[in-house]
KEBA-951182 format. One record per residue (C-alpha): x, y, z. Coordinates in pm, 1 decimal. Layout:
BEGIN
+----------+----------+----------+
!        X !        Y !        Z !
+----------+----------+----------+
!        X !        Y !        Z !
...
+----------+----------+----------+
This chain:
BEGIN
+----------+----------+----------+
!        X !        Y !        Z !
+----------+----------+----------+
!   -148.0 !   3193.8 !  -4436.7 !
!     65.7 !   2918.9 !  -4282.2 !
!    292.8 !   3013.6 !  -3994.3 !
!    498.0 !   2838.3 !  -3730.0 !
!    372.7 !   2936.5 !  -3385.6 !
!    484.0 !   2888.3 !  -3026.6 !
!    239.6 !   2653.2 !  -2853.3 !
!    411.9 !   2623.4 !  -2516.4 !
!    744.3 !   2509.3 !  -2375.2 !
!    900.3 !   2257.0 !  -2615.6 !
!    598.2 !   2277.9 !  -2848.1 !
!    579.4 !   2452.4 !  -3184.5 !
!    342.5 !   2384.9 !  -3470.9 !
!    232.0 !   2508.0 !  -3811.0 !
!   -109.6 !   2673.2 !  -3801.4 !
!   -330.4 !   2874.1 !  -4034.2 !
!   -336.5 !   3234.1 !  -3912.6 !
!   -468.6 !   3565.5 !  -4048.7 !
!   -262.3 !   3731.2 !  -4319.8 !
!    -67.7 !   4037.4 !  -4202.3 !
!   -194.5 !   4381.4 !  -4300.8 !
!    -53.7 !   4733.0 !  -4321.5 !
!   -102.9 !   4894.8 !  -3979.9 !
!    119.7 !   5202.5 !  -4015.5 !
!    190.5 !   5409.4 !  -4326.9 !
!    560.8 !   5316.4 !  -4302.4 !
!    491.5 !   4939.1 !  -4310.9 !
!    548.8 !   4692.6 !  -4592.1 !
!    421.2 !   4336.7 !  -4639.7 !
!    680.9 !   4082.9 !  -4754.3 !
!    600.7 !   3750.7 !  -4919.9 !
!    863.8 !   3530.5 !  -4758.8 !
!   1071.6 !   3319.3 !  -4994.8 !
!   1328.9 !   3188.9 !  -4743.6 !
!   1346.4 !   3178.0 !  -4365.9 !
!   1561.5 !   2991.3 !  -4114.6 !
!   1572.0 !   2847.1 !  -3764.9 !
!   1818.2 !   3029.3 !  -3539.6 !
!   1995.7 !   2898.7 !  -3231.4 !
!   1834.0 !   3174.0 !  -3026.4 !
!   1492.6 !   3042.1 !  -3133.9 !
!   1573.4 !   2741.3 !  -2916.4 !
!   1571.9 !   2966.2 !  -2608.5 !
!   1207.4 !   3042.5 !  -2690.6 !
!   1130.0 !   2677.2 !  -2752.5 !
!   1283.8 !   2582.6 !  -2418.4 !
!   1092.1 !   2851.7 !  -2230.6 !
!   1391.7 !   3051.7 !  -2106.9 !
!   1286.0 !   3381.2 !  -2265.5 !
!    980.8 !   3513.6 !  -2075.8 !
!    660.4 !   3671.6 !  -2213.0 !
!    593.0 !   3422.8 !  -2493.0 !
!    222.3 !   3366.9 !  -2563.9 !
!     54.3 !   3068.4 !  -2730.4 !
!     12.7 !   3156.8 !  -3097.7 !
!    311.7 !   3390.3 !  -3128.7 !
!    462.4 !   3356.1 !  -3477.2 !
!    831.3 !   3266.7 !  -3454.9 !
!   1128.5 !   3353.0 !  -3671.9 !
!   1362.7 !   3649.6 !  -3710.9 !
!   1574.6 !   3539.9 !  -4008.7 !
!   1371.1 !   3592.8 !  -4323.9 !
!   1366.7 !   3752.8 !  -4667.7 !
!   1135.7 !   3775.0 !  -4963.8 !
!    949.2 !   3999.0 !  -5207.1 !
!    763.6 !   4317.9 !  -5121.8 !
!    396.4 !   4280.3 !  -5213.6 !
!    242.1 !   4586.6 !  -5046.8 !
!    367.4 !   4915.2 !  -4899.7 !
!    219.3 !   5187.6 !  -4681.8 !
!    153.6 !   5527.2 !  -4835.6 !
!    455.7 !   5689.0 !  -4665.4 !
!    706.7 !   5433.7 !  -4795.9 !
!    932.3 !   5596.3 !  -5056.0 !
!   1251.4 !   5396.3 !  -5104.5 !
!   1105.0 !   5043.3 !  -5112.3 !
!    858.0 !   4941.3 !  -5382.4 !
!    636.4 !   4645.9 !  -5466.1 !
!    837.7 !   4376.5 !  -5640.3 !
!   1165.7 !   4448.5 !  -5462.3 !
!   1351.0 !   4145.1 !  -5337.0 !
!   1465.5 !   4224.6 !  -4983.4 !
!   1631.6 !   4095.7 !  -4668.7 !
!   1488.0 !   4193.6 !  -4330.2 !
!   1732.1 !   4259.3 !  -4040.1 !
!   1607.5 !   4105.2 !  -3716.8 !
!   1637.5 !   4426.1 !  -3506.5 !
!   1379.9 !   4687.6 !  -3604.7 !
!   1523.4 !   5037.2 !  -3648.7 !
!   1324.6 !   5359.1 !  -3666.2 !
!   1618.3 !   5528.2 !  -3840.2 !
!   1579.9 !   5857.4 !  -3653.0 !
!   1651.6 !   5815.1 !  -3280.3 !
!   1992.9 !   5882.5 !  -3124.2 !
!   2087.9 !   5513.9 !  -3130.7 !
!   1990.8 !   5461.1 !  -3494.2 !
!   2178.5 !   5777.1 !  -3591.0 !
!   2488.0 !   5629.1 !  -3424.1 !
!   2455.9 !   5290.8 !  -3601.0 !
!   2341.3 !   5118.7 !  -3281.3 !
!   2024.3 !   4990.3 !  -3442.3 !
!   1961.5 !   4698.3 !  -3206.9 !
!   1918.1 !   4962.0 !  -2934.2 !
!   1656.5 !   5169.5 !  -3122.0 !
!   1450.4 !   5382.4 !  -2884.1 !
!   1126.9 !   5376.7 !  -3085.3 !
!   1066.5 !   5028.5 !  -3229.1 !
!    994.0 !   4825.3 !  -2914.7 !
!    620.8 !   4855.1 !  -2849.7 !
!    669.9 !   4699.5 !  -2505.5 !
!    962.4 !   4914.7 !  -2393.4 !
!    821.0 !   4955.7 !  -2041.7 !
!    814.8 !   4578.3 !  -1999.0 !
!   1174.5 !   4542.1 !  -2119.6 !
!   1290.1 !   4825.0 !  -1893.1 !
!   1169.0 !   4630.3 !  -1590.4 !
!   1391.0 !   4341.4 !  -1698.5 !
!   1697.4 !   4519.6 !  -1834.8 !
!   1688.2 !   4877.4 !  -1704.5 !
!   1662.9 !   5008.7 !  -2061.1 !
!   1478.6 !   4857.9 !  -2357.2 !
!   1647.3 !   4711.8 !  -2666.4 !
!   1493.0 !   4754.3 !  -3009.3 !
!   1194.2 !   4560.2 !  -3131.0 !
!   1276.2 !   4218.2 !  -3274.9 !
!   1061.0 !   4006.7 !  -3504.0 !
!    925.6 !   3684.7 !  -3356.2 !
!   1115.3 !   3712.9 !  -3029.0 !
!    878.1 !   3748.6 !  -2734.8 !
!    676.6 !   4040.1 !  -2601.7 !
!    985.9 !   4177.6 !  -2428.0 !
!   1098.2 !   4290.9 !  -2772.5 !
!    763.3 !   4414.7 !  -2900.8 !
!    555.2 !   4104.3 !  -2955.3 !
!    587.1 !   4135.3 !  -3333.8 !
!    494.3 !   3844.2 !  -3557.3 !
!    800.5 !   3669.2 !  -3696.0 !
!    904.5 !   3539.4 !  -4034.6 !
!    867.5 !   3160.7 !  -4015.9 !
!    555.3 !   3214.7 !  -4218.2 !
!    437.7 !   3284.3 !  -4571.5 !
!    401.9 !   3661.5 !  -4524.5 !
!    521.7 !   3915.8 !  -4269.0 !
!    445.1 !   4275.4 !  -4182.5 !
!    769.7 !   4473.9 !  -4162.9 !
!    800.1 !   4807.2 !  -3982.7 !
!    977.8 !   5126.7 !  -4095.8 !
!   1025.3 !   4969.2 !  -4438.4 !
!   1249.5 !   5240.2 !  -4581.7 !
!   1493.3 !   5207.2 !  -4290.8 !
!   1488.8 !   4828.8 !  -4256.0 !
!   1449.3 !   4654.5 !  -4590.2 !
!   1771.0 !   4599.8 !  -4787.4 !
!   1733.1 !   4534.2 !  -5158.8 !
!   1915.9 !   4225.3 !  -5286.0 !
!   2158.6 !   4289.4 !  -5573.9 !
!   2091.1 !   4113.7 !  -5901.8 !
!   2253.4 !   3774.6 !  -5938.6 !
!   2260.8 !   3674.1 !  -5571.1 !
!   2056.1 !   3376.8 !  -5452.2 !
!   1847.7 !   3357.3 !  -5135.8 !
!   2106.0 !   3121.9 !  -4985.7 !
!   2380.3 !   3379.4 !  -5035.0 !
!   2200.0 !   3665.9 !  -4860.7 !
!   1946.0 !   3513.7 !  -4617.7 !
!   2191.4 !   3505.9 !  -4328.0 !
!   2258.8 !   3877.9 !  -4359.8 !
!   1937.9 !   3910.1 !  -4158.7 !
!   2116.6 !   3790.6 !  -3843.2 !
!   2380.5 !   3522.9 !  -3804.8 !
!   2640.9 !   3646.1 !  -4055.4 !
!   2649.5 !   4001.1 !  -3911.8 !
!   2632.3 !   3848.3 !  -3563.2 !
!   2939.5 !   3634.7 !  -3626.0 !
!   3114.9 !   3928.5 !  -3790.3 !
!   3037.6 !   4162.7 !  -3499.4 !
!   3150.8 !   3890.9 !  -3259.4 !
!   3488.7 !   3885.4 !  -3434.4 !
!   3504.1 !   4263.1 !  -3479.2 !
!   3449.2 !   4311.7 !  -3105.7 !
!   3773.2 !   4120.4 !  -3046.3 !
!   3972.1 !   4409.3 !  -3196.7 !
!   4180.1 !   4151.9 !  -3382.6 !
!   4538.1 !   4248.7 !  -3460.0 !
!   4729.8 !   4077.5 !  -3742.9 !
!   4830.0 !   3728.0 !  -3636.3 !
!   4616.6 !   3718.0 !  -3319.8 !
!   4491.1 !   3392.6 !  -3172.6 !
!   4112.6 !   3381.4 !  -3128.0 !
!   3925.4 !   3099.7 !  -2953.6 !
!   3557.8 !   3051.3 !  -3040.1 !
!   3319.6 !   2863.3 !  -2811.6 !
!   3047.7 !   2695.3 !  -3016.6 !
!   3064.1 !   2569.0 !  -3374.9 !
!   2703.0 !   2633.5 !  -3461.2 !
!   2618.3 !   2880.0 !  -3740.5 !
!   2719.8 !   3192.7 !  -3545.4 !
!   3043.2 !   3029.5 !  -3433.7 !
!   3123.8 !   2925.7 !  -3791.4 !
!   3062.4 !   3278.4 !  -3918.7 !
!   3275.8 !   3413.0 !  -3634.4 !
!   3558.1 !   3185.7 !  -3748.9 !
!   3523.6 !   3304.7 !  -4109.1 !
!   3516.4 !   3665.4 !  -3994.9 !
!   3813.5 !   3629.9 !  -3760.4 !
!   4030.6 !   3508.0 !  -4046.2 !
!   3893.2 !   3784.0 !  -4270.3 !
!   3991.9 !   4041.1 !  -4006.1 !
!   4348.4 !   3912.9 !  -3981.3 !
!   4357.9 !   3641.5 !  -3714.9 !
!   4649.3 !   3404.8 !  -3756.3 !
!   4515.0 !   3118.1 !  -3545.8 !
!   4151.6 !   3038.6 !  -3465.6 !
!   4071.7 !   2763.8 !  -3216.2 !
!   3719.3 !   2616.6 !  -3242.1 !
!   3572.4 !   2468.2 !  -2922.2 !
!   3276.8 !   2228.2 !  -2928.0 !
!   3186.6 !   1869.8 !  -2834.7 !
!   3022.0 !   1745.0 !  -3154.9 !
!   3267.9 !   1601.1 !  -3408.9 !
!   3056.6 !   1696.5 !  -3710.7 !
!   3047.6 !   2061.9 !  -3600.6 !
!   3420.9 !   2061.3 !  -3527.2 !
!   3477.5 !   1912.3 !  -3873.6 !
!   3296.9 !   2207.6 !  -4031.5 !
!   3512.3 !   2446.6 !  -3830.8 !
!   3826.9 !   2262.1 !  -3936.3 !
!   3719.9 !   2289.2 !  -4300.7 !
!   3725.3 !   2667.6 !  -4254.0 !
!   4084.6 !   2652.5 !  -4129.2 !
!   4018.1 !   2647.5 !  -3753.7 !
!   4206.2 !   2434.7 !  -3501.8 !
!   3941.2 !   2204.1 !  -3342.5 !
!   3925.2 !   2143.6 !  -2967.0 !
!   3676.2 !   1891.7 !  -2827.4 !
!   3611.5 !   1994.6 !  -2468.0 !
!   3486.7 !   1646.6 !  -2376.3 !
!   3829.0 !   1509.6 !  -2469.0 !
!   4060.4 !   1789.8 !  -2351.4 !
!   4054.4 !   2027.7 !  -2054.5 !
!   4001.2 !   2362.7 !  -2222.6 !
!   4220.1 !   2590.4 !  -2009.4 !
!   4523.4 !   2363.6 !  -2032.2 !
!   4465.3 !   2288.5 !  -2400.6 !
!   4447.8 !   2660.4 !  -2484.6 !
!   4762.8 !   2731.6 !  -2286.0 !
!   4940.5 !   2448.7 !  -2466.8 !
!   4835.2 !   2583.4 !  -2807.3 !
!   4937.6 !   2941.9 !  -2726.5 !
!   5273.1 !   2894.6 !  -2559.4 !
!   5122.2 !   2929.0 !  -2212.6 !
!   4982.8 !   3279.3 !  -2264.5 !
!   4625.3 !   3205.4 !  -2367.0 !
!   4426.2 !   3333.0 !  -2666.2 !
!   4423.9 !   3706.9 !  -2734.5 !
!   4044.7 !   3694.1 !  -2753.1 !
!   3778.0 !   3439.4 !  -2668.7 !
!   3431.1 !   3447.5 !  -2825.5 !
!   3125.2 !   3302.0 !  -2651.1 !
!   2904.3 !   3211.4 !  -2946.0 !
!   2688.3 !   2979.3 !  -2733.3 !
!   2502.1 !   3190.8 !  -2480.6 !
!   2247.0 !   3107.0 !  -2217.3 !
!   2215.5 !   2730.5 !  -2270.5 !
!   2581.1 !   2632.9 !  -2282.7 !
!   2665.7 !   2276.7 !  -2187.4 !
!   2884.7 !   2211.7 !  -1883.5 !
!   3048.9 !   1890.2 !  -1772.9 !
!   3035.3 !   1702.2 !  -1445.7 !
!   2875.0 !   1823.8 !  -1124.9 !
!   2906.5 !   2189.2 !  -1226.8 !
!   2722.2 !   2132.1 !  -1551.0 !
!   2448.3 !   1938.5 !  -1373.5 !
!   2413.7 !   2213.4 !  -1111.5 !
!   2373.6 !   2476.8 !  -1383.2 !
!   2106.4 !   2269.4 !  -1556.6 !
!   1911.4 !   2225.6 !  -1233.6 !
!   1940.0 !   2593.3 !  -1137.8 !
!   1824.1 !   2705.8 !  -1481.1 !
!   1534.9 !   2461.4 !  -1499.3 !
!   1409.9 !   2549.4 !  -1151.7 !
!   1504.7 !   2921.8 !  -1180.8 !
!   1703.8 !   2890.9 !   -856.9 !
!   1989.5 !   3147.2 !   -863.9 !
!   2000.0 !   3171.9 !  -1243.2 !
!   1792.3 !   3174.4 !  -1559.7 !
!   2096.9 !   3130.7 !  -1787.9 !
!   2365.0 !   2860.0 !  -1800.6 !
!   2690.4 !   3056.8 !  -1841.1 !
!   2944.4 !   2773.6 !  -1861.4 !
!   3102.2 !   2901.2 !  -2184.9 !
!   3117.3 !   3258.9 !  -2051.4 !
!   3289.0 !   3146.7 !  -1731.2 !
!   3536.0 !   2942.1 !  -1931.6 !
!   3602.3 !   3230.7 !  -2171.1 !
!   3690.6 !   3461.2 !  -1881.3 !
!   3920.9 !   3204.5 !  -1722.7 !
!   4097.1 !   3097.7 !  -2043.4 !
!   4159.0 !   3427.7 !  -2228.4 !
!   4504.9 !   3579.4 !  -2181.6 !
!   4570.4 !   3861.3 !  -1936.1 !
!   4460.6 !   4191.6 !  -2086.1 !
!   4257.2 !   4007.4 !  -2346.9 !
!   3904.4 !   4048.8 !  -2479.2 !
!   3592.7 !   3841.2 !  -2424.0 !
!   3336.2 !   3887.4 !  -2701.6 !
!   2981.7 !   3762.9 !  -2638.8 !
!   2753.6 !   3733.2 !  -2944.0 !
!   2573.6 !   3443.5 !  -2772.4 !
!   2233.1 !   3545.4 !  -2633.8 !
!   2178.3 !   3588.0 !  -2259.9 !
!   1832.0 !   3668.2 !  -2134.0 !
!   1833.3 !   3700.8 !  -1758.8 !
!   2059.7 !   3614.7 !  -1468.0 !
!   2364.1 !   3391.7 !  -1431.1 !
!   2536.3 !   3249.7 !  -1125.4 !
!   2903.8 !   3230.2 !  -1027.4 !
!   3054.8 !   3454.5 !  -1294.4 !
!   3428.4 !   3481.0 !  -1208.6 !
!   3445.8 !   3858.9 !  -1168.7 !
!   3766.5 !   3823.3 !   -971.7 !
!   3939.1 !   3674.4 !  -1274.6 !
!   3779.4 !   3935.6 !  -1499.2 !
!   3906.6 !   4226.1 !  -1287.3 !
!   4247.6 !   4091.2 !  -1190.5 !
!   4331.4 !   3986.2 !  -1546.5 !
!   4235.9 !   4331.9 !  -1676.6 !
!   3991.4 !   4200.1 !  -1935.1 !
!   3757.1 !   4377.5 !  -2174.0 !
!   3411.0 !   4239.4 !  -2254.4 !
!   3207.5 !   4347.3 !  -2555.6 !
!   2862.1 !   4216.6 !  -2632.7 !
!   2513.0 !   4310.7 !  -2750.7 !
!   2242.6 !   4224.9 !  -2995.4 !
!   2383.6 !   4277.5 !  -3344.3 !
!   2358.9 !   4615.0 !  -3517.7 !
!   2275.9 !   4435.3 !  -3842.0 !
!   2211.1 !   4746.8 !  -4049.4 !
!   2568.3 !   4868.4 !  -3993.9 !
!   2725.1 !   4555.9 !  -4140.4 !
!   2502.0 !   4457.3 !  -4433.5 !
!   2672.2 !   4675.1 !  -4699.9 !
!   3028.0 !   4562.5 !  -4619.8 !
!   2928.1 !   4196.5 !  -4586.2 !
!   2746.2 !   4211.1 !  -4918.5 !
!   3074.9 !   4321.5 !  -5073.3 !
!   3255.8 !   4023.6 !  -4918.1 !
!   2986.9 !   3788.7 !  -5052.8 !
!   3002.3 !   3935.8 !  -5404.2 !
!   3383.4 !   3905.7 !  -5403.2 !
!   3362.0 !   3544.0 !  -5284.5 !
!   3546.2 !   3621.2 !  -4959.0 !
!   3263.5 !   3476.4 !  -4747.4 !
!   3040.4 !   3186.5 !  -4852.5 !
!   2725.6 !   3196.0 !  -4636.6 !
!   2595.5 !   2872.6 !  -4789.4 !
!   2869.4 !   2677.6 !  -4606.9 !
!   2658.8 !   2654.1 !  -4289.7 !
!   2344.3 !   2509.0 !  -4452.0 !
!   2282.5 !   2143.5 !  -4368.9 !
!   1906.2 !   2100.4 !  -4419.9 !
!   1635.2 !   2241.6 !  -4645.2 !
!   1280.2 !   2184.4 !  -4523.7 !
!    930.5 !   2296.8 !  -4604.6 !
!    751.1 !   2516.2 !  -4352.3 !
!    534.7 !   2216.3 !  -4263.1 !
!    852.3 !   2037.0 !  -4154.2 !
!    967.5 !   2321.4 !  -3929.2 !
!    877.1 !   2140.7 !  -3603.2 !
!   1099.8 !   1853.7 !  -3715.2 !
!   1370.6 !   2109.3 !  -3795.6 !
!   1350.1 !   2248.6 !  -3443.0 !
!   1381.2 !   1896.6 !  -3302.4 !
!   1692.0 !   1793.3 !  -3496.1 !
!   1853.4 !   2134.3 !  -3447.3 !
!   1796.9 !   2128.3 !  -3071.8 !
!   1910.4 !   1769.9 !  -3023.5 !
!   2200.7 !   1785.9 !  -3275.0 !
!   2054.8 !   1499.1 !  -3475.6 !
!   2117.1 !   1414.9 !  -3841.3 !
!   2432.5 !   1635.8 !  -3834.1 !
!   2206.3 !   1940.0 !  -3829.3 !
!   2387.7 !   2275.0 !  -3840.9 !
!   2138.8 !   2510.8 !  -4008.0 !
!   1784.7 !   2458.5 !  -4138.4 !
!   1653.5 !   2677.5 !  -4419.8 !
!   1275.7 !   2671.4 !  -4460.0 !
!   1074.8 !   2724.3 !  -4779.5 !
!    730.8 !   2861.0 !  -4680.6 !
!    580.7 !   2769.7 !  -5016.5 !
!    719.5 !   2418.4 !  -5070.2 !
!    490.1 !   2119.2 !  -5068.2 !
!    553.2 !   1878.7 !  -4781.4 !
!    823.3 !   1631.7 !  -4867.7 !
!   1041.7 !   1379.2 !  -4685.4 !
!   1307.9 !   1543.1 !  -4471.4 !
!   1642.9 !   1552.3 !  -4645.0 !
!   1988.6 !   1695.4 !  -4626.8 !
!   2075.1 !   1999.7 !  -4829.8 !
!   2256.1 !   1921.1 !  -5155.7 !
!   2620.6 !   1853.8 !  -5079.7 !
!   2566.2 !   1836.9 !  -4702.1 !
!   2777.7 !   1588.8 !  -4507.7 !
+----------+----------+----------+
């Protein structure tokens, strides 16, 4: 089959690799009909997530049709159209039983390795380094999926791939990012980052009752998408964020601030340059936490900082004094996708959330390296690339209706 593989720092390519096979009786093989490039895939591309190996198949946002099942699979059957949550859940451990599926105790085949890094191991994740199991990802034509009965969600009749693909990750991630803010009716929520997760956080914040959502970014085309969703845009290259947020909230600050950027956030001036150097050279930090620092400083006293953005290692100069003295709450974590799929499906069916709003580009799998390039460098107004693993190669183009 064709698959997109990691070939080294800043190098990915489409190669012909062996087809996946059933390895455990609870496995299923999925023929992938749609997959996508995620912002956290860029951390792998840039070499900031350790334990990647040349030839690792990338991708953790994918869906398709079941073509083979292991002999212990009961609920899922051949021919089912399914989405595949990025965290792998066994369904039976303490964490899975408490709907904390991204913390599953049994699905990470390299738990000992992750424990050395984090103290405890998160769940296995498709296509996301050997720290999370080393499992082949879904930017490919087929994928082996584990614990099929616990992890594959059947797509209701009448819904397109575009409507449900992002239930695999970024829609639940944005929703959990907003939910972690404990939004009260009329609250003001500021969101750092107007990429796909940030846009879904904005949608979700309004859905959960926020009265005012402030979208923070530096790219006008991304801020325009946020504004189209009803958010109040703030370009941090044109306004000083702390003062701008105070001005827009009567001096108090937002009730919650969401860091939807994570470990490669962009800082300005000498501080931003210092972060970039420290991250590149691994001196003092492996993560650039500019947006997290700013979130802590700018949220109101007694407020909440929600962090759906991915962090992978260590960060320097986090303002813990501000965090403690302002009496803040922080909530974060890899998304417990399984918990949110049923309720988000209802919102999609009712037309309360339109996942297709974030799609800017549709590419063939052969064009995936180009997709990574334009996504990373914010070229061609790229917001979200959806890949068709079975399409013939064709000239790169915008998605229908994309601006």
